[in-house]
Structures are given as structure tokens and as C-alpha cells.
PDB file of N, CA, C and O in Angstrom:
ATOM      1  N   MET A   1       0.982  -1.523  -0.029  1.00  0.00           N
ATOM      2  CA  MET A   1       0.160   0.273   0.108  1.00  0.00           C
ATOM      3  C   MET A   1       1.236   1.085  -0.470  1.00  0.00           C
ATOM      4  O   MET A   1       1.446   1.590  -1.573  1.00  0.00           O
ATOM      5  N   VAL A   2       1.820   1.036   0.612  1.00  0.00           N
ATOM      6  CA  VAL A   2       3.043   2.186   0.313  1.00  0.00           C
ATOM      7  C   VAL A   2       3.390   2.567  -0.451  1.00  0.00           C
ATOM      8  O   VAL A   2       3.494   3.791  -0.522  1.00  0.00           O
ATOM      9  N   ALA A   3       3.773   1.759  -1.462  1.00  0.00           N
ATOM     10  CA  ALA A   3       4.214   1.715  -2.718  1.00  0.00           C
ATOM     11  C   ALA A   3       3.971   2.388  -3.507  1.00  0.00           C
ATOM     12  O   ALA A   3       4.640   3.243  -4.088  1.00  0.00           O
ATOM     13  N   ALA A   4       2.115   1.777  -3.692  1.00  0.00           N
ATOM     14  CA  ALA A   4       1.311   2.416  -4.385  1.00  0.00           C
ATOM     15  C   ALA A   4       0.679   3.888  -4.046  1.00  0.00           C
ATOM     16  O   ALA A   4      -0.108   4.538  -4.735  1.00  0.00           O
ATOM     17  N   GLY A   5       1.302   4.249  -2.677  1.00  0.00           N
ATOM     18  CA  GLY A   5       0.368   5.481  -2.635  1.00  0.00           C
ATOM     19  C   GLY A   5      -0.848   6.215  -1.997  1.00  0.00           C
ATOM     20  O   GLY A   5      -1.382   7.322  -2.060  1.00  0.00           O
ATOM     21  N   LEU A   6      -1.060   4.673  -1.157  1.00  0.00           N
ATOM     22  CA  LEU A   6      -1.874   4.612  -0.521  1.00  0.00           C
ATOM     23  C   LEU A   6      -1.831   5.053   0.575  1.00  0.00           C
ATOM     24  O   LEU A   6      -2.728   5.804   0.959  1.00  0.00           O
ATOM     25  N   GLY A   7      -0.532   4.634   1.574  1.00  0.00           N
ATOM     26  CA  GLY A   7      -0.718   4.123   2.903  1.00  0.00           C
ATOM     27  C   GLY A   7       0.420   5.200   3.259  1.00  0.00           C
ATOM     28  O   GLY A   7       0.676   6.097   2.455  1.00  0.00           O
ATOM     29  N   VAL A   8       1.332   5.048   4.917  1.00  0.00           N
ATOM     30  CA  VAL A   8       2.130   5.017   5.416  1.00  0.00           C
ATOM     31  C   VAL A   8       2.312   3.900   5.812  1.00  0.00           C
ATOM     32  O   VAL A   8       1.612   2.967   5.419  1.00  0.00           O
ATOM     33  N   THR A   9       3.889   3.661   7.198  1.00  0.00           N
ATOM     34  CA  THR A   9       4.452   2.855   7.921  1.00  0.00           C
ATOM     35  C   THR A   9       5.303   2.962   8.368  1.00  0.00           C
ATOM     36  O   THR A   9       6.153   3.703   7.876  1.00  0.00           O
ATOM     37  N   ILE A  10       5.482   2.419   9.297  1.00  0.00           N
ATOM     38  CA  ILE A  10       6.592   3.169  10.371  1.00  0.00           C
ATOM     39  C   ILE A  10       7.524   1.045  10.611  1.00  0.00           C
ATOM     40  O   ILE A  10       7.004  -0.066  10.709  1.00  0.00           O
ATOM     41  N   LEU A  11       8.910   1.498  10.603  1.00  0.00           N
ATOM     42  CA  LEU A  11       8.841   0.204  10.161  1.00  0.00           C
ATOM     43  C   LEU A  11      10.785   0.180  10.843  1.00  0.00           C
ATOM     44  O   LEU A  11      11.115   1.312  10.492  1.00  0.00           O
ATOM     45  N   PRO A  12      11.907  -0.357  11.452  1.00  0.00           N
ATOM     46  CA  PRO A  12      12.910  -0.514  11.818  1.00  0.00           C
ATOM     47  C   PRO A  12      13.432  -0.662  10.372  1.00  0.00           C
ATOM     48  O   PRO A  12      12.932  -1.113   9.341  1.00  0.00           O
ATOM     49  N   GLY A  13      15.031   0.071  10.790  1.00  0.00           N
ATOM     50  CA  GLY A  13      16.108   0.335   9.852  1.00  0.00           C
ATOM     51  C   GLY A  13      16.295  -0.910   8.415  1.00  0.00           C
ATOM     52  O   GLY A  13      15.983  -0.849   7.226  1.00  0.00           O
ATOM     53  N   LEU A  14      17.047  -2.122   9.389  1.00  0.00           N
ATOM     54  CA  LEU A  14      16.580  -3.222   8.832  1.00  0.00           C
ATOM     55  C   LEU A  14      16.187  -3.651   7.820  1.00  0.00           C
ATOM     56  O   LEU A  14      16.579  -3.872   6.674  1.00  0.00           O
ATOM     57  N   ALA A  15      15.033  -3.772   8.636  1.00  0.00           N
ATOM     58  CA  ALA A  15      13.169  -3.460   7.443  1.00  0.00           C
ATOM     59  C   ALA A  15      13.818  -2.642   6.516  1.00  0.00           C
ATOM     60  O   ALA A  15      14.858  -2.858   5.893  1.00  0.00           O
ATOM     61  N   ILE A  16      13.277  -1.939   6.506  1.00  0.00           N
ATOM     62  CA  ILE A  16      13.842  -0.761   4.779  1.00  0.00           C
ATOM     63  C   ILE A  16      14.843  -1.271   4.188  1.00  0.00           C
ATOM     64  O   ILE A  16      14.874  -1.237   2.958  1.00  0.00           O
ATOM     65  N   HIS A  17      15.795  -1.807   4.855  1.00  0.00           N
ATOM     66  CA  HIS A  17      17.254  -2.130   3.607  1.00  0.00           C
ATOM     67  C   HIS A  17      16.938  -3.214   4.043  1.00  0.00           C
ATOM     68  O   HIS A  17      17.853  -3.337   4.858  1.00  0.00           O
ATOM     69  N   ALA A  18      16.300  -4.194   4.155  1.00  0.00           N
ATOM     70  CA  ALA A  18      16.550  -5.345   3.567  1.00  0.00           C
ATOM     71  C   ALA A  18      15.403  -5.553   1.989  1.00  0.00           C
ATOM     72  O   ALA A  18      15.678  -6.112   0.928  1.00  0.00           O
ATOM     73  N   ALA A  19      13.924  -4.755   2.476  1.00  0.00           N
ATOM     74  CA  ALA A  19      13.466  -4.548   1.475  1.00  0.00           C
ATOM     75  C   ALA A  19      13.109  -3.523   1.377  1.00  0.00           C
ATOM     76  O   ALA A  19      12.351  -2.947   2.158  1.00  0.00           O
ATOM     77  N   ARG A  20      13.887  -2.826  -0.220  1.00  0.00           N
ATOM     78  CA  ARG A  20      13.698  -1.158  -0.178  1.00  0.00           C
ATOM     79  C   ARG A  20      12.899  -1.440  -2.249  1.00  0.00           C
ATOM     80  O   ARG A  20      13.153  -1.842  -3.384  1.00  0.00           O
ATOM     81  N   HIS A  21      12.425  -1.156  -1.833  1.00  0.00           N
ATOM     82  CA  HIS A  21      10.364  -0.407  -3.043  1.00  0.00           C
ATOM     83  C   HIS A  21      11.474   1.036  -4.443  1.00  0.00           C
ATOM     84  O   HIS A  21      12.409   1.836  -4.438  1.00  0.00           O
ATOM     85  N   PRO A  22      11.188   0.877  -4.688  1.00  0.00           N
ATOM     86  CA  PRO A  22      12.175   2.088  -5.660  1.00  0.00           C
ATOM     87  C   PRO A  22      11.200   3.163  -4.970  1.00  0.00           C
ATOM     88  O   PRO A  22      11.672   3.833  -4.052  1.00  0.00           O
ATOM     89  N   GLY A  23       9.959   3.353  -5.333  1.00  0.00           N
ATOM     90  CA  GLY A  23       8.972   4.495  -4.953  1.00  0.00           C
ATOM     91  C   GLY A  23       9.085   5.199  -3.666  1.00  0.00           C
ATOM     92  O   GLY A  23       8.900   6.378  -3.366  1.00  0.00           O
ATOM     93  N   ILE A  24       9.492   4.007  -2.877  1.00  0.00           N
ATOM     94  CA  ILE A  24       9.295   4.029  -1.616  1.00  0.00           C
ATOM     95  C   ILE A  24      10.576   5.817  -1.132  1.00  0.00           C
ATOM     96  O   ILE A  24      11.689   6.045  -1.606  1.00  0.00           O
ATOM     97  N   GLN A  25       9.650   6.846   0.086  1.00  0.00           N
ATOM     98  CA  GLN A  25      10.713   7.751   0.304  1.00  0.00           C
ATOM     99  C   GLN A  25      11.173   7.263   1.755  1.00  0.00           C
ATOM    100  O   GLN A  25      10.902   6.074   1.921  1.00  0.00           O
ATOM    101  N   THR A  26      11.886   7.954   3.005  1.00  0.00           N
ATOM    102  CA  THR A  26      11.685   6.742   4.546  1.00  0.00           C
ATOM    103  C   THR A  26      12.440   8.203   5.439  1.00  0.00           C
ATOM    104  O   THR A  26      13.447   8.703   4.937  1.00  0.00           O
ATOM    105  N   GLN A  27      12.034   8.617   6.363  1.00  0.00           N
ATOM    106  CA  GLN A  27      12.079   9.380   7.055  1.00  0.00           C
ATOM    107  C   GLN A  27      12.256   9.116   8.459  1.00  0.00           C
ATOM    108  O   GLN A  27      11.330   8.708   9.161  1.00  0.00           O
ATOM    109  N   PRO A  28      13.880   9.423   9.058  1.00  0.00           N
ATOM    110  CA  PRO A  28      13.197   8.617  10.459  1.00  0.00           C
ATOM    111  C   PRO A  28      12.542   8.789  11.526  1.00  0.00           C
ATOM    112  O   PRO A  28      12.246   9.972  11.353  1.00  0.00           O
ATOM    113  N   VAL A  29      12.223   8.600  12.206  1.00  0.00           N
ATOM    114  CA  VAL A  29      11.047   9.674  13.474  1.00  0.00           C
ATOM    115  C   VAL A  29      12.285   9.738  14.584  1.00  0.00           C
ATOM    116  O   VAL A  29      13.235   8.990  14.816  1.00  0.00           O
ATOM    117  N   PRO A  30      11.638  11.477  15.380  1.00  0.00           N
ATOM    118  CA  PRO A  30      12.827  12.067  16.100  1.00  0.00           C
ATOM    119  C   PRO A  30      12.180  11.292  17.230  1.00  0.00           C
ATOM    120  O   PRO A  30      11.069  11.299  17.760  1.00  0.00           O
ATOM    121  N   GLY A  31      13.358  10.592  17.398  1.00  0.00           N
ATOM    122  CA  GLY A  31      12.820  10.566  19.353  1.00  0.00           C
ATOM    123  C   GLY A  31      12.856   8.820  19.260  1.00  0.00           C
ATOM    124  O   GLY A  31      13.268   8.175  20.224  1.00  0.00           O
ATOM    125  N   ALA A  32      12.356   8.108  17.933  1.00  0.00           N
ATOM    126  CA  ALA A  32      12.252   6.099  17.441  1.00  0.00           C
ATOM    127  C   ALA A  32      13.473   6.303  18.400  1.00  0.00           C
ATOM    128  O   ALA A  32      14.352   7.163  18.335  1.00  0.00           O
ATOM    129  N   TRP A  33      13.250   4.976  19.590  1.00  0.00           N
ATOM    130  CA  TRP A  33      14.166   3.802  19.716  1.00  0.00           C
ATOM    131  C   TRP A  33      13.413   2.810  19.949  1.00  0.00           C
ATOM    132  O   TRP A  33      12.184   2.738  19.950  1.00  0.00           O
ATOM    133  N   ARG A  34      14.623   1.624  20.255  1.00  0.00           N
ATOM    134  CA  ARG A  34      14.032   0.037  20.065  1.00  0.00           C
ATOM    135  C   ARG A  34      14.899  -0.973  20.990  1.00  0.00           C
ATOM    136  O   ARG A  34      16.044  -0.785  21.402  1.00  0.00           O
ATOM    137  N   GLN A  35      14.119  -2.015  21.195  1.00  0.00           N
ATOM    138  CA  GLN A  35      14.585  -2.841  22.350  1.00  0.00           C
ATOM    139  C   GLN A  35      15.122  -4.217  22.321  1.00  0.00           C
ATOM    140  O   GLN A  35      14.411  -5.170  22.641  1.00  0.00           O
ATOM    141  N   VAL A  36      15.984  -4.316  22.061  1.00  0.00           N
ATOM    142  CA  VAL A  36      16.845  -6.164  21.075  1.00  0.00           C
ATOM    143  C   VAL A  36      16.857  -7.263  22.601  1.00  0.00           C
ATOM    144  O   VAL A  36      17.803  -7.068  23.364  1.00  0.00           O
ATOM    145  N   PHE A  37      16.268  -7.894  22.827  1.00  0.00           N
ATOM    146  CA  PHE A  37      16.759  -9.101  23.685  1.00  0.00           C
ATOM    147  C   PHE A  37      17.154 -10.241  22.976  1.00  0.00           C
ATOM    148  O   PHE A  37      16.757 -10.829  21.971  1.00  0.00           O
ATOM    149  N   ALA A  38      18.144 -10.396  23.877  1.00  0.00           N
ATOM    150  CA  ALA A  38      18.927 -11.714  23.040  1.00  0.00           C
ATOM    151  C   ALA A  38      18.600 -12.504  25.405  1.00  0.00           C
ATOM    152  O   ALA A  38      18.578 -12.038  26.544  1.00  0.00           O
ATOM    153  N   VAL A  39      18.462 -13.735  24.738  1.00  0.00           N
ATOM    154  CA  VAL A  39      17.951 -14.895  25.863  1.00  0.00           C
ATOM    155  C   VAL A  39      18.594 -15.701  25.451  1.00  0.00           C
ATOM    156  O   VAL A  39      18.823 -15.844  24.250  1.00  0.00           O
ATOM    157  N   THR A  40      19.128 -16.567  26.557  1.00  0.00           N
ATOM    158  CA  THR A  40      19.475 -17.644  26.433  1.00  0.00           C
ATOM    159  C   THR A  40      19.221 -18.881  27.802  1.00  0.00           C
ATOM    160  O   THR A  40      18.492 -18.414  28.677  1.00  0.00           O
ATOM    161  N   TYR A  41      19.592 -19.991  28.020  1.00  0.00           N
ATOM    162  CA  TYR A  41      18.578 -20.715  27.601  1.00  0.00           C
ATOM    163  C   TYR A  41      19.983 -21.517  28.920  1.00  0.00           C
ATOM    164  O   TYR A  41      21.166 -21.309  28.653  1.00  0.00           O
ATOM    165  N   GLY A  42      19.648 -22.295  30.116  1.00  0.00           N
ATOM    166  CA  GLY A  42      20.373 -22.624  31.235  1.00  0.00           C
ATOM    167  C   GLY A  42      21.359 -22.434  32.172  1.00  0.00           C
ATOM    168  O   GLY A  42      21.731 -21.646  33.040  1.00  0.00           O
ATOM    169  N   GLN A  43      21.504 -22.995  31.887  1.00  0.00           N
ATOM    170  CA  GLN A  43      23.150 -22.327  33.018  1.00  0.00           C
ATOM    171  C   GLN A  43      24.323 -22.097  32.145  1.00  0.00           C
ATOM    172  O   GLN A  43      24.368 -22.615  31.030  1.00  0.00           O
ATOM    173  N   PRO A  44      25.657 -21.044  32.777  1.00  0.00           N
ATOM    174  CA  PRO A  44      26.354 -20.629  32.118  1.00  0.00           C
ATOM    175  C   PRO A  44      27.351 -22.149  32.241  1.00  0.00           C
ATOM    176  O   PRO A  44      26.882 -23.198  32.682  1.00  0.00           O
ATOM    177  N   PRO A  45      28.893 -21.984  31.719  1.00  0.00           N
ATOM    178  CA  PRO A  45      29.364 -21.712  30.951  1.00  0.00           C
ATOM    179  C   PRO A  45      27.919 -21.873  29.484  1.00  0.00           C
ATOM    180  O   PRO A  45      27.181 -22.858  29.510  1.00  0.00           O
ATOM    181  N   ASP A  46      27.741 -20.702  28.277  1.00  0.00           N
ATOM    182  CA  ASP A  46      27.031 -21.319  27.441  1.00  0.00           C
ATOM    183  C   ASP A  46      27.952 -21.743  26.092  1.00  0.00           C
ATOM    184  O   ASP A  46      28.983 -21.094  25.915  1.00  0.00           O
ATOM    185  N   PRO A  47      27.677 -22.610  25.317  1.00  0.00           N
ATOM    186  CA  PRO A  47      28.129 -22.594  24.112  1.00  0.00           C
ATOM    187  C   PRO A  47      29.237 -21.433  23.614  1.00  0.00           C
ATOM    188  O   PRO A  47      29.133 -20.207  23.602  1.00  0.00           O
ATOM    189  N   ARG A  48      30.106 -22.127  23.295  1.00  0.00           N
ATOM    190  CA  ARG A  48      31.263 -20.516  22.311  1.00  0.00           C
ATOM    191  C   ARG A  48      30.783 -20.015  21.477  1.00  0.00           C
ATOM    192  O   ARG A  48      31.117 -18.836  21.360  1.00  0.00           O
ATOM    193  N   ALA A  49      29.302 -20.793  19.967  1.00  0.00           N
ATOM    194  CA  ALA A  49      28.599 -20.309  19.540  1.00  0.00           C
ATOM    195  C   ALA A  49      27.572 -19.049  20.717  1.00  0.00           C
ATOM    196  O   ALA A  49      27.657 -17.829  20.579  1.00  0.00           O
ATOM    197  N   VAL A  50      26.973 -19.509  21.439  1.00  0.00           N
ATOM    198  CA  VAL A  50      26.074 -18.834  21.825  1.00  0.00           C
ATOM    199  C   VAL A  50      26.855 -16.960  22.883  1.00  0.00           C
ATOM    200  O   VAL A  50      26.372 -15.942  23.379  1.00  0.00           O
ATOM    201  N   ASP A  51      28.274 -17.597  22.668  1.00  0.00           N
ATOM    202  CA  ASP A  51      29.360 -16.140  22.813  1.00  0.00           C
ATOM    203  C   ASP A  51      29.812 -15.887  21.876  1.00  0.00           C
ATOM    204  O   ASP A  51      30.255 -14.741  21.793  1.00  0.00           O
ATOM    205  N   HIS A  52      29.920 -16.613  20.919  1.00  0.00           N
ATOM    206  CA  HIS A  52      29.984 -15.346  19.759  1.00  0.00           C
ATOM    207  C   HIS A  52      29.217 -14.436  19.127  1.00  0.00           C
ATOM    208  O   HIS A  52      29.592 -13.396  18.584  1.00  0.00           O
ATOM    209  N   LEU A  53      27.537 -15.105  19.271  1.00  0.00           N
ATOM    210  CA  LEU A  53      26.990 -14.358  18.960  1.00  0.00           C
ATOM    211  C   LEU A  53      26.959 -13.397  19.589  1.00  0.00           C
ATOM    212  O   LEU A  53      27.156 -12.231  19.246  1.00  0.00           O
ATOM    213  N   LEU A  54      26.710 -13.822  20.546  1.00  0.00           N
ATOM    214  CA  LEU A  54      26.282 -12.388  21.740  1.00  0.00           C
ATOM    215  C   LEU A  54      26.869 -10.958  21.223  1.00  0.00           C
ATOM    216  O   LEU A  54      26.507  -9.855  20.812  1.00  0.00           O
ATOM    217  N   ASP A  55      28.065 -11.763  21.535  1.00  0.00           N
ATOM    218  CA  ASP A  55      29.676 -11.363  20.880  1.00  0.00           C
ATOM    219  C   ASP A  55      29.115 -10.129  19.896  1.00  0.00           C
ATOM    220  O   ASP A  55      28.264  -9.546  20.568  1.00  0.00           O
ATOM    221  N   ILE A  56      29.191  -9.722  19.065  1.00  0.00           N
ATOM    222  CA  ILE A  56      28.283 -10.280  16.984  1.00  0.00           C
ATOM    223  C   ILE A  56      27.195  -8.533  18.048  1.00  0.00           C
ATOM    224  O   ILE A  56      27.455  -7.411  18.483  1.00  0.00           O
ATOM    225  N   LEU A  57      26.152  -9.382  17.939  1.00  0.00           N
ATOM    226  CA  LEU A  57      24.871  -8.466  18.649  1.00  0.00           C
ATOM    227  C   LEU A  57      25.479  -7.619  19.311  1.00  0.00           C
ATOM    228  O   LEU A  57      25.763  -6.651  18.604  1.00  0.00           O
ATOM    229  N   THR A  58      25.868  -7.508  20.505  1.00  0.00           N
ATOM    230  CA  THR A  58      26.366  -6.984  20.503  1.00  0.00           C
ATOM    231  C   THR A  58      27.359  -5.546  20.417  1.00  0.00           C
ATOM    232  O   THR A  58      27.571  -4.737  21.320  1.00  0.00           O
ATOM    233  N   LEU A  59      27.998  -5.540  18.679  1.00  0.00           N
ATOM    234  CA  LEU A  59      29.214  -5.206  18.155  1.00  0.00           C
ATOM    235  C   LEU A  59      27.942  -4.049  17.606  1.00  0.00           C
ATOM    236  O   LEU A  59      27.794  -2.829  17.692  1.00  0.00           O
ATOM    237  N   ALA A  60      27.308  -4.973  17.125  1.00  0.00           N
ATOM    238  CA  ALA A  60      26.348  -4.472  15.770  1.00  0.00           C
ATOM    239  C   ALA A  60      25.349  -2.700  16.649  1.00  0.00           C
ATOM    240  O   ALA A  60      25.133  -1.635  16.070  1.00  0.00           O
ATOM    241  N   ALA A  61      24.949  -3.115  18.268  1.00  0.00           N
ATOM    242  CA  ALA A  61      23.673  -2.632  18.496  1.00  0.00           C
ATOM    243  C   ALA A  61      25.061  -1.059  18.852  1.00  0.00           C
ATOM    244  O   ALA A  61      24.775   0.108  18.583  1.00  0.00           O
ATOM    245  N   ALA A  62      26.783  -1.590  19.617  1.00  0.00           N
ATOM    246  CA  ALA A  62      26.628  -0.087  19.421  1.00  0.00           C
ATOM    247  C   ALA A  62      27.544   0.726  18.495  1.00  0.00           C
ATOM    248  O   ALA A  62      28.042   1.843  18.632  1.00  0.00           O
ATOM    249  N   ALA A  63      27.613  -0.228  17.463  1.00  0.00           N
ATOM    250  CA  ALA A  63      28.124   0.406  16.152  1.00  0.00           C
ATOM    251  C   ALA A  63      27.084   1.205  15.898  1.00  0.00           C
ATOM    252  O   ALA A  63      27.343   2.369  15.596  1.00  0.00           O
ATOM    253  N   THR A  64      24.890   0.528  15.996  1.00  0.00           N
ATOM    254  CA  THR A  64      23.814   1.582  14.969  1.00  0.00           C
ATOM    255  C   THR A  64      24.077   2.214  16.530  1.00  0.00           C
ATOM    256  O   THR A  64      23.282   3.135  16.718  1.00  0.00           O
ATOM    257  N   ALA A  65      24.646   2.066  17.280  1.00  0.00           N
ATOM    258  CA  ALA A  65      24.139   3.705  18.402  1.00  0.00           C
ATOM    259  C   ALA A  65      25.058   4.412  18.106  1.00  0.00           C
ATOM    260  O   ALA A  65      24.532   5.481  18.417  1.00  0.00           O
ATOM    261  N   THR A  66      26.489   4.812  17.578  1.00  0.00           N
ATOM    262  CA  THR A  66      27.304   5.444  17.574  1.00  0.00           C
ATOM    263  C   THR A  66      27.331   5.800  15.315  1.00  0.00           C
ATOM    264  O   THR A  66      28.076   6.314  14.482  1.00  0.00           O
ATOM    265  N   GLY A  67      26.217   5.214  15.363  1.00  0.00           N
ATOM    266  CA  GLY A  67      26.055   5.578  13.517  1.00  0.00           C
ATOM    267  C   GLY A  67      27.160   5.395  12.451  1.00  0.00           C
ATOM    268  O   GLY A  67      27.538   5.872  11.380  1.00  0.00           O
ATOM    269  N   SER A  68      27.454   4.471  13.317  1.00  0.00           N
ATOM    270  CA  SER A  68      29.084   3.807  12.424  1.00  0.00           C
ATOM    271  C   SER A  68      29.051   2.123  11.450  1.00  0.00           C
ATOM    272  O   SER A  68      29.915   1.494  10.839  1.00  0.00           O
ATOM    273  N   GLY A  69      27.218   1.842  11.803  1.00  0.00           N
ATOM    274  CA  GLY A  69      27.292   0.744  11.422  1.00  0.00           C
ATOM    275  C   GLY A  69      26.962   0.688  10.145  1.00  0.00           C
ATOM    276  O   GLY A  69      27.037   1.849   9.745  1.00  0.00           O
ATOM    277  N   PRO A  70      26.635  -0.010   9.266  1.00  0.00           N
ATOM    278  CA  PRO A  70      26.471  -0.005   8.160  1.00  0.00           C
ATOM    279  C   PRO A  70      24.295   0.209   7.711  1.00  0.00           C
ATOM    280  O   PRO A  70      23.907   0.951   6.809  1.00  0.00           O
ATOM    281  N   ARG A  71      23.625  -0.372   8.329  1.00  0.00           N
ATOM    282  CA  ARG A  71      22.938  -0.092   8.400  1.00  0.00           C
ATOM    283  C   ARG A  71      21.751   0.967   9.461  1.00  0.00           C
ATOM    284  O   ARG A  71      20.546   1.008   9.712  1.00  0.00           O
ATOM    285  N   SER A  72      22.377   1.334   9.641  1.00  0.00           N
ATOM    286  CA  SER A  72      22.323   2.762  11.253  1.00  0.00           C
ATOM    287  C   SER A  72      21.952   3.825  10.398  1.00  0.00           C
ATOM    288  O   SER A  72      22.558   4.006   9.342  1.00  0.00           O
ATOM    289  N   HIS A  73      20.874   4.651  10.805  1.00  0.00           N
ATOM    290  CA  HIS A  73      20.860   5.711  10.606  1.00  0.00           C
ATOM    291  C   HIS A  73      21.639   7.063  10.566  1.00  0.00           C
ATOM    292  O   HIS A  73      22.146   7.845   9.762  1.00  0.00           O
ATOM    293  N   GLY A  74      21.486   6.926  11.574  1.00  0.00           N
ATOM    294  CA  GLY A  74      23.033   7.353  13.005  1.00  0.00           C
ATOM    295  C   GLY A  74      22.518   9.113  12.847  1.00  0.00           C
ATOM    296  O   GLY A  74      23.243  10.025  12.450  1.00  0.00           O
ATOM    297  N   GLY A  75      21.249   9.214  13.232  1.00  0.00           N
ATOM    298  CA  GLY A  75      20.220  10.581  13.297  1.00  0.00           C
ATOM    299  C   GLY A  75      20.259  11.462  11.898  1.00  0.00           C
ATOM    300  O   GLY A  75      20.158  12.678  11.735  1.00  0.00           O
ATOM    301  N   THR A  76      20.489  10.118  10.718  1.00  0.00           N
ATOM    302  CA  THR A  76      20.464  11.707   9.746  1.00  0.00           C
ATOM    303  C   THR A  76      19.692  11.045   9.105  1.00  0.00           C
ATOM    304  O   THR A  76      19.626   9.816   9.121  1.00  0.00           O
ATOM    305  N   PRO A  77      18.720  12.128   8.181  1.00  0.00           N
ATOM    306  CA  PRO A  77      17.376  11.517   7.113  1.00  0.00           C
ATOM    307  C   PRO A  77      18.640  10.679   6.068  1.00  0.00           C
ATOM    308  O   PRO A  77      19.804  11.079   6.080  1.00  0.00           O
ATOM    309  N   PRO A  78      18.229   9.584   5.270  1.00  0.00           N
ATOM    310  CA  PRO A  78      19.272   8.652   4.717  1.00  0.00           C
ATOM    311  C   PRO A  78      17.625   9.501   3.286  1.00  0.00           C
ATOM    312  O   PRO A  78      16.464   9.889   3.414  1.00  0.00           O
ATOM    313  N   ALA A  79      19.003   9.299   1.735  1.00  0.00           N
ATOM    314  CA  ALA A  79      18.845  10.058   0.649  1.00  0.00           C
ATOM    315  C   ALA A  79      17.632   9.433   0.297  1.00  0.00           C
ATOM    316  O   ALA A  79      17.883   8.255   0.047  1.00  0.00           O
ATOM    317  N   PRO A  80      15.693   9.829   0.079  1.00  0.00           N
ATOM    318  CA  PRO A  80      14.744   9.455  -0.713  1.00  0.00           C
ATOM    319  C   PRO A  80      15.564   8.515  -1.965  1.00  0.00           C
ATOM    320  O   PRO A  80      16.676   8.214  -2.397  1.00  0.00           O
ATOM    321  N   ASP A  81      14.412   8.361  -2.121  1.00  0.00           N
ATOM    322  CA  ASP A  81      14.344   7.512  -3.684  1.00  0.00           C
ATOM    323  C   ASP A  81      13.981   8.497  -4.374  1.00  0.00           C
ATOM    324  O   ASP A  81      13.704   9.581  -3.861  1.00  0.00           O
ATOM    325  N   GLY A  82      13.896   8.118  -6.439  1.00  0.00           N
ATOM    326  CA  GLY A  82      12.767   8.715  -6.525  1.00  0.00           C
ATOM    327  C   GLY A  82      12.889  10.055  -7.116  1.00  0.00           C
ATOM    328  O   GLY A  82      11.888  10.756  -7.266  1.00  0.00           O
TER     329      GLY A  82
END
């Protein structure tokens, strides 16, 4: 509906970058934020793969917060398409 000019939506930046349509323009929502939780099951120590994934998620979150991540808006609006 958005691409047809019949609606608007709010999406996280990751979704916008994953499914970009050429007729859609984006605008960040001032003051918007989200929380991402990672939950593990069982007693520590976690398997090495779990620790590695949590480290990567932490680095990605830090990069997004500072605006240095490749999918981060960093507080500036992305260039509109079309």
C-alpha cells in the first residue's frame, strides 16, 4: 500500500534496507528507539557459538548507537529514492 501511495508505515531500519522499493521515501522518526533482547537458556557457561553471537550482537548495537554501522541511520535521514 505504501508503494502504491495509499498508506504510510513505521519500520525498523533493518527492514527498510532489506526490502527497499524504488517508489518509497524514508524519513526517520525523531526520538524513536527500540530495544533488542537476547535470551539464553540453561546455566552458564554458554556454548562458544552463543557467546560469539552475543558478542556480535553487542558490537552491532554499539555501531548502530554511534552511527557507524552500515545499516544505521545515525540520526540523519537517508537519501530519498526517486
